C-alpha positions in Angstrom: 51.1 55.4 -53.0 52.7 52.1 -54.0 53.7 51.4 -50.4 50.3 51.9 -48.9 48.5 49.7 -51.4 51.1 46.9 -50.7 50.5 47.3 -47.0 46.7 47.1 -47.5 47.1 43.9 -49.5 49.2 42.4 -46.7 46.6 43.4 -44.1 43.7 41.9 -46.2 45.7 38.7 -46.7 46.4 38.5 -43.0 42.7 39.0 -42.1 41.7 36.4 -44.6 44.1 33.9 -43.1 42.9 34.6 -39.6 39.2 34.2 -40.6 40.0 30.9 -42.4 41.8 29.6 -39.3 38.9 30.5 -37.1 36.4 28.8 -39.6 38.5 25.6 -39.4 39.4 25.7 -35.7 36.1 26.5 -34.1 34.2 23.4 -35.5 37.1 21.2 -34.6 37.2 22.5 -31.0 33.4 22.3 -30.7 33.5 18.6 -31.8 35.7 17.7 -28.9 33.4 19.5 -26.4 30.1 18.1 -27.7 29.4 15.1 -25.5 26.6 12.6 -26.2 25.5 9.5 -24.4 24.1 6.3 -26.1 23.0 2.9 -24.9 24.4 0.4 -27.4 24.9 -3.3 -28.0 28.3 -4.1 -29.5 27.9 -6.2 -32.7 31.6 -6.2 -33.8 35.0 -4.7 -33.4 37.8 -4.0 -35.9 41.2 -2.3 -36.1 41.8 -0.1 -39.2 45.5 0.4 -39.9 46.8 3.6 -41.5 50.5 3.8 -42.3 52.0 3.8 -38.8 48.8 4.3 -36.8 45.7 2.4 -36.0 42.1 3.3 -35.3 40.0 1.1 -33.1 36.4 0.7 -34.5 33.4 -0.5 -32.5 30.3 -1.4 -34.5 27.0 -1.1 -32.5 23.3 -1.3 -32.6 21.3 1.4 -30.7 18.1 0.7 -28.7 16.0 1.8 -31.7 17.7 -0.7 -34.0 19.9 1.8 -35.8 23.5 0.8 -36.4 26.3 3.1 -35.6 30.1 2.9 -35.8 32.3 4.6 -33.1 36.1 4.7 -32.6 38.2 4.6 -29.5 41.2 7.0 -29.7 43.4 8.7 -27.2 42.3 12.3 -26.5 44.4 15.2 -25.5 41.3 17.3 -24.8 39.8 14.7 -22.5 43.2 13.6 -21.1 42.7 10.0 -22.0 45.7 7.8 -23.0 44.3 4.2 -22.6 42.5 3.6 -25.9 44.1 0.2 -26.4 43.0 -1.0 -23.0 39.5 0.4 -23.4 39.2 -1.4 -26.8 40.2 -4.7 -25.2 37.7 -4.2 -22.4 34.7 -3.8 -24.7 33.1 -7.2 -25.5 31.0 -8.1 -28.5 27.4 -8.9 -27.6 27.5 -6.8 -24.4 25.3 -3.7 -23.9 27.0 -0.5 -22.7 26.2 3.1 -21.9 28.8 5.1 -23.8 29.8 8.7 -23.7 31.2 10.1 -26.9 32.8 13.2 -28.3 33.1 14.5 -31.8 31.1 14.0 -35.0 30.8 11.4 -37.7 32.4 12.9 -40.8 32.4 10.2 -43.6 34.5 12.3 -45.9 37.5 12.2 -43.5 36.7 8.7 -42.0 36.0 10.4 -38.7 33.9 8.8 -36.0 32.5 9.8 -32.7 35.1 8.9 -30.1 34.1 6.7 -27.1 35.5 8.4 -24.1 33.8 6.4 -21.3 31.7 3.3 -21.2 29.9 1.2 -18.5 28.2 -2.1 -18.9 24.4 -2.0 -18.4 
């Protein structure tokens, strides 16, 4: 009797861990596959430094006047490794059509990631 209740507890714990992993993993994966396109005018750029890494930020104004901040980061999912070069190529005052992935999550300082851009 003792053995079976112990096994049941292990199974329930295992199921809870799997469900929690799915609850965390699915939104993260979906954020990398949700692609949006914006037409923006770049108003400013900045580099945020965290310990040994940096995040390239691009401040923009949308066509409707709304301001929005994006980041430029390398992306394993989109197979992109040139974020530094892309950041250097974006010029303040220019208008671009950008394709982004991800979501803005202020709690984690997460921004939509610019994957491609072209000057309009």
